[in-house]
Residue frames relative to the residue before (quaternion, step in Angstrom):
aa qw qx qy qz dx dy dz
M 1.0000 0.0000 0.0000 0.0000 0.00 0.00 0.00
K 0.6718 0.5015 -0.3200 0.4414 3.60 0.91 -0.81
R 0.6068 0.5484 -0.3624 0.4468 3.59 1.13 -0.50
A 0.6148 0.5526 -0.3502 0.4403 3.57 1.06 -0.68
Y 0.7466 0.3598 -0.1981 0.5233 3.59 1.09 -0.71
N 0.3882 -0.7500 0.4538 0.2845 3.58 1.35 0.09
I 0.3459 0.7265 -0.5067 0.3097 3.57 0.89 1.00
K 0.2391 -0.7457 0.6061 0.1392 3.55 -0.95 0.93
D 0.1914 -0.7773 0.5849 0.1309 3.55 -1.01 0.76
F 0.8183 -0.2845 0.1990 0.4580 3.59 -1.05 -0.68
N 0.1712 0.8287 -0.5213 0.1108 3.61 0.87 0.82
N 0.6065 0.5390 -0.3682 0.4540 3.63 1.19 -0.16
V 0.5637 0.6042 -0.3894 0.4069 3.59 1.18 -0.38
F 0.7757 0.1430 -0.0682 0.6109 3.59 1.02 -0.85
P 0.1649 -0.8293 0.5234 0.1056 3.61 0.31 1.18
G 0.8205 0.2246 -0.1910 0.4897 3.55 -0.93 0.95
H 0.7011 0.4534 -0.2641 0.4828 3.58 1.24 -0.05
G 0.5870 -0.5580 0.3902 0.4380 3.58 1.15 0.21
G 0.6374 -0.5554 0.3858 0.3694 3.51 -1.26 -0.09
F 0.7449 -0.3945 0.3063 0.4423 3.49 -1.38 0.01
Y 0.6966 0.4799 -0.2853 0.4505 3.59 0.84 -0.93
D 0.5774 0.5577 -0.3836 0.4565 3.60 1.13 -0.49
R 0.6726 0.4765 -0.2824 0.4908 3.57 0.99 -0.84
F 0.6712 0.5132 -0.2951 0.4462 3.56 0.93 -0.89
D 0.6192 0.5427 -0.3425 0.4525 3.61 0.99 -0.77
C 0.6415 0.5261 -0.3166 0.4598 3.55 0.97 -0.88
Q 0.6552 0.5126 -0.3152 0.4568 3.60 0.93 -0.83
L 0.6408 0.5223 -0.3286 0.4568 3.58 0.99 -0.75
I 0.6605 0.5026 -0.3040 0.4677 3.56 0.94 -0.88
M 0.6819 0.4798 -0.2925 0.4681 3.59 0.91 -0.88
T 0.6051 0.5399 -0.3567 0.4638 3.60 1.08 -0.62
L 0.6526 0.5044 -0.3087 0.4737 3.57 0.94 -0.85
C 0.6698 0.4962 -0.3024 0.4624 3.60 0.88 -0.92
T 0.6486 0.5148 -0.3120 0.4658 3.58 0.98 -0.83
F 0.6468 0.5237 -0.3132 0.4575 3.58 0.96 -0.86
V 0.6703 0.4878 -0.2989 0.4725 3.58 0.89 -0.93
H 0.6467 0.5140 -0.3224 0.4622 3.61 0.94 -0.86
F 0.6647 0.5103 -0.3074 0.4507 3.59 0.88 -0.92
R 0.6956 0.4782 -0.2793 0.4577 3.57 0.84 -0.98
T 0.7042 0.4761 -0.2637 0.4559 3.59 1.06 -0.74
F 0.8460 0.2372 -0.0696 0.4723 3.57 0.76 -1.04
V 0.7607 0.4196 -0.2082 0.4493 3.61 1.02 -0.64
Q 0.6941 0.5034 -0.2963 0.4207 3.57 0.71 -1.05
M 0.2991 -0.7487 0.5694 0.1606 3.53 -0.87 1.01
S 0.1932 -0.7618 0.6059 0.1233 3.54 -0.87 0.92
P 0.5050 -0.6625 0.4487 0.3236 3.58 -0.91 0.82
M 0.2879 -0.7490 0.5739 0.1635 3.56 -1.06 0.80
T 0.3577 -0.7141 0.5610 0.2179 3.52 -1.10 0.73
V 0.6661 -0.4991 0.3675 0.4150 3.56 -1.25 0.33
P 0.6515 0.4990 -0.3507 0.4511 3.68 0.85 -0.72
Q 0.6285 0.5205 -0.3448 0.4638 3.61 1.03 -0.68
I 0.6482 0.5076 -0.3183 0.4700 3.58 0.98 -0.83
M 0.6521 0.5168 -0.3155 0.4562 3.59 0.96 -0.84
T 0.6190 0.5325 -0.3367 0.4689 3.58 1.07 -0.70
L 0.6622 0.4919 -0.3062 0.4751 3.58 0.96 -0.82
I 0.6390 0.5201 -0.3307 0.4602 3.59 1.00 -0.78
S 0.6435 0.5329 -0.3323 0.4376 3.59 1.00 -0.75
L 0.6234 0.5402 -0.3394 0.4521 3.60 1.20 -0.36
L 0.5701 0.5896 -0.3826 0.4254 3.60 1.26 -0.27
S 0.5383 -0.5824 0.4849 0.3687 3.55 -1.24 0.41
A 0.6867 -0.4810 0.3437 0.4231 3.59 -1.27 0.29
G 0.6486 0.5195 -0.3119 0.4606 3.59 1.00 -0.80
E 0.6647 0.4926 -0.2979 0.4762 3.57 0.98 -0.85
Q 0.6272 0.5221 -0.3351 0.4709 3.58 1.06 -0.71
Q 0.6420 0.5081 -0.3249 0.4733 3.60 1.00 -0.78
Q 0.6451 0.5128 -0.3174 0.4692 3.58 0.97 -0.82
L 0.6356 0.5215 -0.3178 0.4723 3.59 1.00 -0.80
L 0.6473 0.5215 -0.3119 0.4602 3.58 0.95 -0.90
T 0.6499 0.5185 -0.3083 0.4623 3.57 0.95 -0.90
Q 0.6859 0.4783 -0.2856 0.4681 3.58 0.88 -0.92
L 0.6332 0.5146 -0.3329 0.4726 3.60 1.03 -0.68
Q 0.6394 0.5142 -0.3277 0.4683 3.60 0.99 -0.79
Q 0.6469 0.5017 -0.3177 0.4785 3.60 0.98 -0.80
H 0.6498 0.5204 -0.3142 0.4563 3.58 0.96 -0.84
V 0.6807 0.4879 -0.2939 0.4607 3.58 0.90 -0.91
T 0.6736 0.4874 -0.3112 0.4603 3.63 0.95 -0.73
N 0.6588 0.4988 -0.3123 0.4687 3.62 1.17 -0.45
I 0.5646 0.6116 -0.3956 0.3881 3.61 1.19 -0.23
């Protein structure tokens, strides 16, 4: 936008690195990308019991039995 109006900003503060707004624009873009990445791939959302039961129903009978066995062992060790 500043190029359209031929406005110079603080390009003397950081010689050879462009102006202040060039640096600031980059930070805004990276903040947005970081936020989207975090929300999509990193942040854990809590699961409800019905959601867990739905996932368990997708397992085969053998996998469900193995899960039950491991849960029983986990509960008895608590």
